[in-house]
Phi, psi and omega in degrees: 000344181292339181271354184282144177264128181266166177298324179297319178298316179296318178296320179295316178297318178298319177298318179296314180297317178300319179296317180295319179296317179298319178297316179295319177300319178297318179295320179296316179300315179297317179296319178297320177297317179297320179294319181295325177296316181293329179291330179286332183300308179300326180298316179293321177294318179299319179296318181294317179295318180299316180296317179299315180295323177295319178298316179296315180297316178299318179297315178297320180297319178298320178294321179297314179298320179297317178296320179300317180294320178295317179296318178298320179293322180292324180293330181287338183283000000 
């Protein structure tokens, strides 16, 4: 009879397994949260780079227009 598994043993094992599953679910949730934070970082960097490139492009475009106007003025002389 010493080798028999009792209902109490099964309930205890079920409680242990449930606790382990809950712990794993918590770890997965935490890992998913960490991943979502990391996914936002490149997005913010991309936005900053995009804004910088737009500013540079706008500045170059203004310089091009200024040169175009100067060339047009020189042609009129």
